[in-house]
Jmol script that loads the backbone (N, CA, C; Angstrom):
load data "model"
ATOM      1  N   ARG A   1       9.763   3.883  18.386  1.00  0.00           N
ATOM      2  CA  ARG A   1      11.631   4.101  18.211  1.00  0.00           C
ATOM      3  C   ARG A   1      12.385   3.294  17.579  1.00  0.00           C
ATOM      4  N   ASP A   2      12.311   2.470  16.897  1.00  0.00           N
ATOM      5  CA  ASP A   2      12.661   0.893  16.764  1.00  0.00           C
ATOM      6  C   ASP A   2      13.577   1.646  15.427  1.00  0.00           C
ATOM      7  N   THR A   3      14.685   0.863  14.851  1.00  0.00           N
ATOM      8  CA  THR A   3      15.448   1.037  13.628  1.00  0.00           C
ATOM      9  C   THR A   3      15.243  -0.538  13.040  1.00  0.00           C
ATOM     10  N   VAL A   4      14.503  -0.170  11.779  1.00  0.00           N
ATOM     11  CA  VAL A   4      14.075  -1.580  11.055  1.00  0.00           C
ATOM     12  C   VAL A   4      15.281  -1.267   9.673  1.00  0.00           C
ATOM     13  N   ALA A   5      15.161  -2.727   8.799  1.00  0.00           N
ATOM     14  CA  ALA A   5      15.579  -2.570   7.746  1.00  0.00           C
ATOM     15  C   ALA A   5      14.486  -2.312   7.121  1.00  0.00           C
ATOM     16  N   LEU A   6      14.987  -1.651   5.787  1.00  0.00           N
ATOM     17  CA  LEU A   6      13.632  -0.940   4.940  1.00  0.00           C
ATOM     18  C   LEU A   6      14.147  -1.591   3.643  1.00  0.00           C
ATOM     19  N   ALA A   7      13.007  -2.884   3.213  1.00  0.00           N
ATOM     20  CA  ALA A   7      13.209  -4.058   2.164  1.00  0.00           C
ATOM     21  C   ALA A   7      14.888  -3.902   1.751  1.00  0.00           C
ATOM     22  N   GLY A   8      15.765  -4.145   2.778  1.00  0.00           N
ATOM     23  CA  GLY A   8      16.888  -4.898   2.432  1.00  0.00           C
ATOM     24  C   GLY A   8      17.898  -3.401   1.876  1.00  0.00           C
ATOM     25  N   ARG A   9      17.240  -2.054   1.770  1.00  0.00           N
ATOM     26  CA  ARG A   9      18.329  -1.395   1.397  1.00  0.00           C
ATOM     27  C   ARG A   9      18.871  -0.284   2.553  1.00  0.00           C
ATOM     28  N   GLU A  10      18.293  -0.152   3.519  1.00  0.00           N
ATOM     29  CA  GLU A  10      18.954   1.155   4.642  1.00  0.00           C
ATOM     30  C   GLU A  10      18.288   0.917   5.372  1.00  0.00           C
ATOM     31  N   LYS A  11      18.606   1.148   6.499  1.00  0.00           N
ATOM     32  CA  LYS A  11      17.992   1.140   7.955  1.00  0.00           C
ATOM     33  C   LYS A  11      16.964   2.563   8.075  1.00  0.00           C
ATOM     34  N   LEU A  12      15.390   2.592   8.639  1.00  0.00           N
ATOM     35  CA  LEU A  12      14.826   3.665   8.626  1.00  0.00           C
ATOM     36  C   LEU A  12      14.519   3.183  10.730  1.00  0.00           C
ATOM     37  N   LYS A  13      14.693   4.816  11.056  1.00  0.00           N
ATOM     38  CA  LYS A  13      13.783   5.035  12.303  1.00  0.00           C
ATOM     39  C   LYS A  13      12.652   5.690  12.419  1.00  0.00           C
ATOM     40  N   ILE A  14      11.874   4.671  13.303  1.00  0.00           N
ATOM     41  CA  ILE A  14      10.739   5.040  13.131  1.00  0.00           C
ATOM     42  C   ILE A  14      10.287   5.719  14.285  1.00  0.00           C
ATOM     43  N   THR A  15       9.912   6.816  13.695  1.00  0.00           N
ATOM     44  CA  THR A  15       9.334   7.956  15.140  1.00  0.00           C
ATOM     45  C   THR A  15       7.715   8.209  14.937  1.00  0.00           C
ATOM     46  N   GLU A  16       7.297   8.190  14.121  1.00  0.00           N
ATOM     47  CA  GLU A  16       5.452   7.602  14.028  1.00  0.00           C
ATOM     48  C   GLU A  16       4.576   6.746  12.913  1.00  0.00           C
ATOM     49  N   MET A  17       3.611   6.197  13.493  1.00  0.00           N
ATOM     50  CA  MET A  17       3.459   5.516  12.473  1.00  0.00           C
ATOM     51  C   MET A  17       2.040   4.987  13.147  1.00  0.00           C
ATOM     52  N   ARG A  18       1.302   5.103  11.721  1.00  0.00           N
ATOM     53  CA  ARG A  18      -0.369   5.150  11.574  1.00  0.00           C
ATOM     54  C   ARG A  18      -0.917   3.823  10.936  1.00  0.00           C
ATOM     55  N   ILE A  19      -1.548   3.612  11.182  1.00  0.00           N
ATOM     56  CA  ILE A  19      -2.709   2.290  10.572  1.00  0.00           C
ATOM     57  C   ILE A  19      -4.354   2.646  10.475  1.00  0.00           C
ATOM     58  N   PRO A  20      -4.531   1.896   9.144  1.00  0.00           N
ATOM     59  CA  PRO A  20      -5.543   2.348   8.782  1.00  0.00           C
ATOM     60  C   PRO A  20      -6.934   1.388   9.965  1.00  0.00           C
ATOM     61  N   SER A  21      -7.593   1.925  10.251  1.00  0.00           N
ATOM     62  CA  SER A  21      -8.586   1.563  11.527  1.00  0.00           C
ATOM     63  C   SER A  21      -9.944   2.087  11.151  1.00  0.00           C
ATOM     64  N   LYS A  22     -10.698   0.741  11.202  1.00  0.00           N
ATOM     65  CA  LYS A  22     -12.104   1.311  11.040  1.00  0.00           C
ATOM     66  C   LYS A  22     -12.700   2.506  10.079  1.00  0.00           C
ATOM     67  N   GLY A  23     -11.916   2.508   8.615  1.00  0.00           N
ATOM     68  CA  GLY A  23     -12.353   3.819   8.328  1.00  0.00           C
ATOM     69  C   GLY A  23     -11.474   4.944   8.461  1.00  0.00           C
ATOM     70  N   GLU A  24     -10.801   5.175   9.168  1.00  0.00           N
ATOM     71  CA  GLU A  24     -10.171   6.279   9.545  1.00  0.00           C
ATOM     72  C   GLU A  24      -8.619   5.967   9.648  1.00  0.00           C
ATOM     73  N   ILE A  25      -7.267   6.840   9.907  1.00  0.00           N
ATOM     74  CA  ILE A  25      -6.119   6.482   9.782  1.00  0.00           C
ATOM     75  C   ILE A  25      -6.358   6.839  10.770  1.00  0.00           C
ATOM     76  N   VAL A  26      -5.220   6.368  12.272  1.00  0.00           N
ATOM     77  CA  VAL A  26      -5.096   6.249  13.761  1.00  0.00           C
ATOM     78  C   VAL A  26      -3.932   5.795  13.768  1.00  0.00           C
ATOM     79  N   ARG A  27      -3.219   6.661  15.075  1.00  0.00           N
ATOM     80  CA  ARG A  27      -2.213   6.703  15.107  1.00  0.00           C
ATOM     81  C   ARG A  27      -1.434   5.590  15.821  1.00  0.00           C
ATOM     82  N   THR A  28      -0.840   4.804  16.122  1.00  0.00           N
ATOM     83  CA  THR A  28      -0.641   3.497  16.607  1.00  0.00           C
ATOM     84  C   THR A  28       0.979   3.158  17.145  1.00  0.00           C
ATOM     85  N   ASP A  29       1.050   2.758  18.391  1.00  0.00           N
ATOM     86  CA  ASP A  29       2.626   2.700  18.772  1.00  0.00           C
ATOM     87  C   ASP A  29       3.161   1.013  18.044  1.00  0.00           C
ATOM     88  N   THR A  30       2.137   0.423  17.632  1.00  0.00           N
ATOM     89  CA  THR A  30       2.527  -1.631  17.155  1.00  0.00           C
ATOM     90  C   THR A  30       2.045  -1.417  15.800  1.00  0.00           C
ATOM     91  N   ALA A  31       2.652  -2.538  15.201  1.00  0.00           N
ATOM     92  CA  ALA A  31       2.463  -3.357  13.654  1.00  0.00           C
ATOM     93  C   ALA A  31       2.931  -4.804  14.057  1.00  0.00           C
ATOM     94  N   TYR A  32       2.077  -5.754  13.159  1.00  0.00           N
ATOM     95  CA  TYR A  32       1.893  -6.470  13.117  1.00  0.00           C
ATOM     96  C   TYR A  32       2.203  -6.940  11.937  1.00  0.00           C
ATOM     97  N   PRO A  33       3.194  -7.937  11.866  1.00  0.00           N
ATOM     98  CA  PRO A  33       2.866  -8.839  10.503  1.00  0.00           C
ATOM     99  C   PRO A  33       2.273  -8.698   9.372  1.00  0.00           C
ATOM    100  N   GLY A  34       2.266  -8.184   8.007  1.00  0.00           N
ATOM    101  CA  GLY A  34       1.340  -8.469   6.957  1.00  0.00           C
ATOM    102  C   GLY A  34      -0.051  -6.984   7.513  1.00  0.00           C
ATOM    103  N   GLU A  35       0.464  -6.049   8.328  1.00  0.00           N
ATOM    104  CA  GLU A  35      -0.473  -5.220   8.245  1.00  0.00           C
ATOM    105  C   GLU A  35       0.359  -4.214   7.712  1.00  0.00           C
ATOM    106  N   ILE A  36      -1.034  -3.152   6.836  1.00  0.00           N
ATOM    107  CA  ILE A  36       0.018  -2.016   6.072  1.00  0.00           C
ATOM    108  C   ILE A  36      -0.146  -0.446   7.505  1.00  0.00           C
ATOM    109  N   VAL A  37       1.205  -0.183   7.599  1.00  0.00           N
ATOM    110  CA  VAL A  37       0.957   1.229   7.487  1.00  0.00           C
ATOM    111  C   VAL A  37       1.592   2.649   7.246  1.00  0.00           C
ATOM    112  N   ILE A  38       1.418   3.458   8.048  1.00  0.00           N
ATOM    113  CA  ILE A  38       1.761   4.509   7.043  1.00  0.00           C
ATOM    114  C   ILE A  38       3.066   5.438   7.831  1.00  0.00           C
ATOM    115  N   LEU A  39       3.952   5.619   7.235  1.00  0.00           N
ATOM    116  CA  LEU A  39       5.163   6.313   8.095  1.00  0.00           C
ATOM    117  C   LEU A  39       5.218   7.626   7.267  1.00  0.00           C
ATOM    118  N   PRO A  40       5.491   8.547   7.940  1.00  0.00           N
ATOM    119  CA  PRO A  40       6.113   9.861   7.498  1.00  0.00           C
ATOM    120  C   PRO A  40       7.410   9.958   7.227  1.00  0.00           C
ATOM    121  N   SER A  41       7.992   9.448   6.405  1.00  0.00           N
ATOM    122  CA  SER A  41       9.545   9.420   5.440  1.00  0.00           C
ATOM    123  C   SER A  41       9.541   9.388   3.973  1.00  0.00           C
ATOM    124  N   ASP A  42      10.219  10.426   3.619  1.00  0.00           N
ATOM    125  CA  ASP A  42      10.389  10.545   2.320  1.00  0.00           C
ATOM    126  C   ASP A  42      11.082   9.237   1.214  1.00  0.00           C
ATOM    127  N   SER A  43      12.063   8.426   2.686  1.00  0.00           N
ATOM    128  CA  SER A  43      12.466   6.688   2.110  1.00  0.00           C
ATOM    129  C   SER A  43      12.046   6.241   1.542  1.00  0.00           C
ATOM    130  N   VAL A  44      10.409   6.232   2.149  1.00  0.00           N
ATOM    131  CA  VAL A  44       9.604   4.637   1.987  1.00  0.00           C
ATOM    132  C   VAL A  44       9.047   5.038   0.520  1.00  0.00           C
ATOM    133  N   ARG A  45       8.292   3.737  -0.069  1.00  0.00           N
ATOM    134  CA  ARG A  45       7.509   4.110  -1.261  1.00  0.00           C
ATOM    135  C   ARG A  45       6.394   3.027  -0.938  1.00  0.00           C
ATOM    136  N   LEU A  46       5.344   3.206  -2.075  1.00  0.00           N
ATOM    137  CA  LEU A  46       4.390   2.210  -2.134  1.00  0.00           C
ATOM    138  C   LEU A  46       4.766   0.770  -2.045  1.00  0.00           C
ATOM    139  N   ASN A  47       4.384  -0.770  -1.395  1.00  0.00           N
ATOM    140  CA  ASN A  47       5.084  -1.551  -1.163  1.00  0.00           C
ATOM    141  C   ASN A  47       6.099  -1.878  -1.009  1.00  0.00           C
ATOM    142  N   ASP A  48       6.910  -1.075   0.044  1.00  0.00           N
ATOM    143  CA  ASP A  48       8.362  -1.413   0.404  1.00  0.00           C
ATOM    144  C   ASP A  48       7.789  -2.416   1.694  1.00  0.00           C
ATOM    145  N   VAL A  49       8.928  -3.289   2.394  1.00  0.00           N
ATOM    146  CA  VAL A  49       9.028  -4.191   2.687  1.00  0.00           C
ATOM    147  C   VAL A  49       9.650  -3.968   4.146  1.00  0.00           C
ATOM    148  N   LEU A  50       9.207  -3.508   5.559  1.00  0.00           N
ATOM    149  CA  LEU A  50       9.843  -3.248   6.729  1.00  0.00           C
ATOM    150  C   LEU A  50      10.297  -4.473   7.514  1.00  0.00           C
ATOM    151  N   GLY A  51      11.546  -5.019   7.736  1.00  0.00           N
ATOM    152  CA  GLY A  51      12.422  -5.702   7.874  1.00  0.00           C
ATOM    153  C   GLY A  51      12.661  -6.921   7.019  1.00  0.00           C
ATOM    154  N   ASP A  52      12.556  -7.860   7.602  1.00  0.00           N
ATOM    155  CA  ASP A  52      13.200  -9.102   6.566  1.00  0.00           C
ATOM    156  C   ASP A  52      12.144  -9.785   5.670  1.00  0.00           C
ATOM    157  N   GLN A  53      12.884  -9.145   4.717  1.00  0.00           N
ATOM    158  CA  GLN A  53      11.870  -9.457   3.461  1.00  0.00           C
ATOM    159  C   GLN A  53      11.702 -10.863   3.224  1.00  0.00           C
ATOM    160  N   THR A  54      12.974 -12.275   3.574  1.00  0.00           N
ATOM    161  CA  THR A  54      12.849 -13.104   3.595  1.00  0.00           C
ATOM    162  C   THR A  54      11.812 -13.813   4.593  1.00  0.00           C
ATOM    163  N   ARG A  55      11.327 -13.381   5.202  1.00  0.00           N
ATOM    164  CA  ARG A  55      10.531 -13.794   6.739  1.00  0.00           C
ATOM    165  C   ARG A  55       9.038 -13.776   6.092  1.00  0.00           C
ATOM    166  N   LEU A  56       8.865 -12.786   5.009  1.00  0.00           N
ATOM    167  CA  LEU A  56       7.318 -12.731   4.389  1.00  0.00           C
ATOM    168  C   LEU A  56       6.574 -14.197   4.224  1.00  0.00           C
ATOM    169  N   PRO A  57       5.189 -14.230   5.425  1.00  0.00           N
ATOM    170  CA  PRO A  57       4.606 -15.374   5.117  1.00  0.00           C
ATOM    171  C   PRO A  57       4.055 -15.849   3.777  1.00  0.00           C
ATOM    172  N   ARG A  58       3.630 -14.973   2.627  1.00  0.00           N
ATOM    173  CA  ARG A  58       3.766 -15.415   1.649  1.00  0.00           C
ATOM    174  C   ARG A  58       4.174 -14.243   0.616  1.00  0.00           C
ATOM    175  N   LYS A  59       5.365 -14.557   0.052  1.00  0.00           N
ATOM    176  CA  LYS A  59       6.017 -13.334  -1.190  1.00  0.00           C
ATOM    177  C   LYS A  59       5.038 -13.275  -2.067  1.00  0.00           C
ATOM    178  N   ARG A  60       4.343 -14.523  -2.770  1.00  0.00           N
ATOM    179  CA  ARG A  60       3.184 -14.069  -3.484  1.00  0.00           C
ATOM    180  C   ARG A  60       2.360 -12.971  -3.754  1.00  0.00           C
ATOM    181  N   TRP A  61       2.619 -12.218  -2.110  1.00  0.00           N
ATOM    182  CA  TRP A  61       1.384 -11.506  -1.850  1.00  0.00           C
ATOM    183  C   TRP A  61       2.361 -10.354  -2.307  1.00  0.00           C
ATOM    184  N   ARG A  62       3.474 -10.293  -2.177  1.00  0.00           N
ATOM    185  CA  ARG A  62       4.070  -9.113  -3.096  1.00  0.00           C
ATOM    186  C   ARG A  62       4.233  -8.815  -3.867  1.00  0.00           C
ATOM    187  N   GLU A  63       4.311 -10.067  -4.946  1.00  0.00           N
ATOM    188  CA  GLU A  63       4.818  -9.782  -6.054  1.00  0.00           C
ATOM    189  C   GLU A  63       3.175  -9.551  -7.003  1.00  0.00           C
ATOM    190  N   ALA A  64       2.385 -10.377  -6.333  1.00  0.00           N
ATOM    191  CA  ALA A  64       0.479  -9.917  -7.223  1.00  0.00           C
ATOM    192  C   ALA A  64       0.036  -9.727  -5.748  1.00  0.00           C
ATOM    193  N   PRO A  65       0.303  -8.120  -5.233  1.00  0.00           N
ATOM    194  CA  PRO A  65      -1.027  -8.135  -4.301  1.00  0.00           C
ATOM    195  C   PRO A  65      -2.085  -8.386  -4.437  1.00  0.00           C
ATOM    196  N   LEU A  66      -3.327  -8.583  -3.546  1.00  0.00           N
ATOM    197  CA  LEU A  66      -4.500  -8.532  -3.981  1.00  0.00           C
ATOM    198  C   LEU A  66      -4.961  -7.031  -3.628  1.00  0.00           C
ATOM    199  N   PRO A  67      -5.814  -6.946  -4.767  1.00  0.00           N
ATOM    200  CA  PRO A  67      -6.961  -5.521  -4.004  1.00  0.00           C
ATOM    201  C   PRO A  67      -7.330  -5.137  -3.103  1.00  0.00           C
ATOM    202  N   MET A  68      -7.440  -3.906  -2.550  1.00  0.00           N
ATOM    203  CA  MET A  68      -7.544  -3.913  -1.179  1.00  0.00           C
ATOM    204  C   MET A  68      -9.263  -3.060  -1.331  1.00  0.00           C
ATOM    205  N   LEU A  69      -9.815  -2.733  -2.372  1.00  0.00           N
ATOM    206  CA  LEU A  69     -11.212  -2.865  -2.575  1.00  0.00           C
ATOM    207  C   LEU A  69     -11.452  -3.340  -3.907  1.00  0.00           C
ATOM    208  N   ARG A  70     -12.912  -3.795  -4.359  1.00  0.00           N
ATOM    209  CA  ARG A  70     -13.371  -4.092  -4.949  1.00  0.00           C
ATOM    210  C   ARG A  70     -15.072  -3.358  -5.438  1.00  0.00           C
ATOM    211  N   THR A  71     -14.726  -2.976  -6.359  1.00  0.00           N
ATOM    212  CA  THR A  71     -16.397  -2.220  -7.088  1.00  0.00           C
ATOM    213  C   THR A  71     -16.377  -2.303  -8.532  1.00  0.00           C
ATOM    214  N   THR A  72     -17.719  -2.530  -8.965  1.00  0.00           N
ATOM    215  CA  THR A  72     -18.097  -2.185 -10.305  1.00  0.00           C
ATOM    216  C   THR A  72     -18.522  -0.601 -10.685  1.00  0.00           C
ATOM    217  N   ILE A  73     -18.118  -0.928 -12.012  1.00  0.00           N
ATOM    218  CA  ILE A  73     -18.857   0.831 -12.498  1.00  0.00           C
ATOM    219  C   ILE A  73     -18.981   0.483 -13.649  1.00  0.00           C
ATOM    220  N   ALA A  74     -19.195   1.486 -14.416  1.00  0.00           N
ATOM    221  CA  ALA A  74     -19.621   1.787 -15.652  1.00  0.00           C
ATOM    222  C   ALA A  74     -20.214   3.001 -16.310  1.00  0.00           C
ATOM    223  N   PRO A  75     -20.354   3.428 -17.530  1.00  0.00           N
ATOM    224  CA  PRO A  75     -20.636   4.759 -17.773  1.00  0.00           C
ATOM    225  C   PRO A  75     -21.619   5.092 -17.939  1.00  0.00           C
ATOM    226  N   LYS A  76     -22.461   6.431 -17.808  1.00  0.00           N
ATOM    227  CA  LYS A  76     -23.523   6.641 -17.478  1.00  0.00           C
ATOM    228  C   LYS A  76     -23.829   6.456 -19.458  1.00  0.00           C
ATOM    229  N   THR A  77     -23.081   6.598 -19.913  1.00  0.00           N
ATOM    230  CA  THR A  77     -23.379   6.780 -21.816  1.00  0.00           C
ATOM    231  C   THR A  77     -22.393   5.878 -22.094  1.00  0.00           C
ATOM    232  N   ALA A  78     -22.998   5.278 -23.489  1.00  0.00           N
ATOM    233  CA  ALA A  78     -21.830   4.414 -24.647  1.00  0.00           C
ATOM    234  C   ALA A  78     -20.944   5.739 -24.471  1.00  0.00           C
ATOM    235  N   ALA A  79     -21.062   6.907 -25.077  1.00  0.00           N
ATOM    236  CA  ALA A  79     -19.934   7.577 -25.327  1.00  0.00           C
ATOM    237  C   ALA A  79     -18.641   8.134 -24.553  1.00  0.00           C
ATOM    238  N   GLN A  80     -19.024   7.972 -23.072  1.00  0.00           N
ATOM    239  CA  GLN A  80     -17.859   8.193 -22.059  1.00  0.00           C
ATOM    240  C   GLN A  80     -17.268   6.650 -21.680  1.00  0.00           C
ATOM    241  N   ARG A  81     -17.787   5.800 -22.612  1.00  0.00           N
ATOM    242  CA  ARG A  81     -16.980   4.725 -21.975  1.00  0.00           C
ATOM    243  C   ARG A  81     -15.640   4.759 -22.380  1.00  0.00           C
ATOM    244  N   GLU A  82     -14.816   5.673 -23.546  1.00  0.00           N
ATOM    245  CA  GLU A  82     -13.475   5.690 -23.317  1.00  0.00           C
ATOM    246  C   GLU A  82     -12.803   6.694 -22.619  1.00  0.00           C
ATOM    247  N   ARG A  83     -13.632   7.656 -22.198  1.00  0.00           N
ATOM    248  CA  ARG A  83     -12.609   8.156 -21.011  1.00  0.00           C
ATOM    249  C   ARG A  83     -12.926   8.169 -19.665  1.00  0.00           C
ATOM    250  N   LEU A  84     -13.834   6.757 -19.659  1.00  0.00           N
ATOM    251  CA  LEU A  84     -13.676   5.859 -18.584  1.00  0.00           C
ATOM    252  C   LEU A  84     -12.360   4.869 -18.782  1.00  0.00           C
ATOM    253  N   LEU A  85     -12.385   4.081 -19.598  1.00  0.00           N
ATOM    254  CA  LEU A  85     -11.183   3.597 -18.911  1.00  0.00           C
ATOM    255  C   LEU A  85      -9.922   4.148 -19.214  1.00  0.00           C
ATOM    256  N   ASP A  86      -9.669   5.288 -20.211  1.00  0.00           N
ATOM    257  CA  ASP A  86      -8.642   6.103 -19.988  1.00  0.00           C
ATOM    258  C   ASP A  86      -8.053   6.288 -18.199  1.00  0.00           C
ATOM    259  N   ALA A  87      -9.669   6.562 -17.769  1.00  0.00           N
ATOM    260  CA  ALA A  87      -9.311   7.251 -16.192  1.00  0.00           C
ATOM    261  C   ALA A  87      -8.688   6.311 -15.160  1.00  0.00           C
ATOM    262  N   LEU A  88      -9.840   4.871 -15.603  1.00  0.00           N
ATOM    263  CA  LEU A  88      -9.182   3.919 -14.416  1.00  0.00           C
ATOM    264  C   LEU A  88      -7.665   3.335 -15.091  1.00  0.00           C
ATOM    265  N   THR A  89      -7.602   3.242 -16.219  1.00  0.00           N
ATOM    266  CA  THR A  89      -6.011   2.786 -16.927  1.00  0.00           C
ATOM    267  C   THR A  89      -5.050   4.119 -15.597  1.00  0.00           C
ATOM    268  N   GLN A  90      -5.237   5.309 -15.776  1.00  0.00           N
ATOM    269  CA  GLN A  90      -4.448   6.027 -14.893  1.00  0.00           C
ATOM    270  C   GLN A  90      -4.630   5.813 -13.863  1.00  0.00           C
ATOM    271  N   LEU A  91      -5.458   5.376 -13.523  1.00  0.00           N
ATOM    272  CA  LEU A  91      -5.867   4.964 -11.933  1.00  0.00           C
ATOM    273  C   LEU A  91      -4.382   3.899 -11.469  1.00  0.00           C
ATOM    274  N   ALA A  92      -4.777   2.633 -12.335  1.00  0.00           N
ATOM    275  CA  ALA A  92      -4.330   1.542 -12.099  1.00  0.00           C
ATOM    276  C   ALA A  92      -2.747   1.746 -12.060  1.00  0.00           C
ATOM    277  N   ASP A  93      -2.414   3.238 -13.233  1.00  0.00           N
ATOM    278  CA  ASP A  93      -0.739   3.001 -13.377  1.00  0.00           C
ATOM    279  C   ASP A  93      -0.272   3.620 -11.936  1.00  0.00           C
ATOM    280  N   THR A  94      -0.984   4.528 -11.074  1.00  0.00           N
ATOM    281  CA  THR A  94      -0.497   5.491 -10.332  1.00  0.00           C
ATOM    282  C   THR A  94      -1.088   4.641  -9.228  1.00  0.00           C
ATOM    283  N   ASP A  95      -1.598   3.559  -9.083  1.00  0.00           N
ATOM    284  CA  ASP A  95      -1.996   2.831  -7.427  1.00  0.00           C
ATOM    285  C   ASP A  95      -2.389   1.540  -8.564  1.00  0.00           C
ATOM    286  N   PRO A  96      -1.610   0.243  -8.288  1.00  0.00           N
ATOM    287  CA  PRO A  96      -2.355  -0.618  -8.972  1.00  0.00           C
ATOM    288  C   PRO A  96      -3.089  -1.852  -8.010  1.00  0.00           C
ATOM    289  N   LEU A  97      -2.716  -1.140  -6.782  1.00  0.00           N
ATOM    290  CA  LEU A  97      -4.024  -1.650  -5.489  1.00  0.00           C
ATOM    291  C   LEU A  97      -5.326  -1.347  -5.644  1.00  0.00           C
TER     292      LEU A  97
END
end "model"
wireframe off; spacefill off
backbone 0.3
color backbone group
């Protein structure tokens, strides 16, 4: 139930928090620096930083975040290549991670 600065814009009262753990999303009472948390709030956006942004251990991670998952994919046929590239571009535009 702490109140924290939200990326320097405003203050946010945290009433519920969840984290990814072992392939599931679980409720938690604590979060640690650099950890990904899920907050039920309309004020929070993707890549927002909770707390003092100047105290991040590596600011460059925020500017060019590492992907959370890597995979290799290929179209079944050469004719599907363009559709696959369009779908991947749309996905990357929606969530760059």
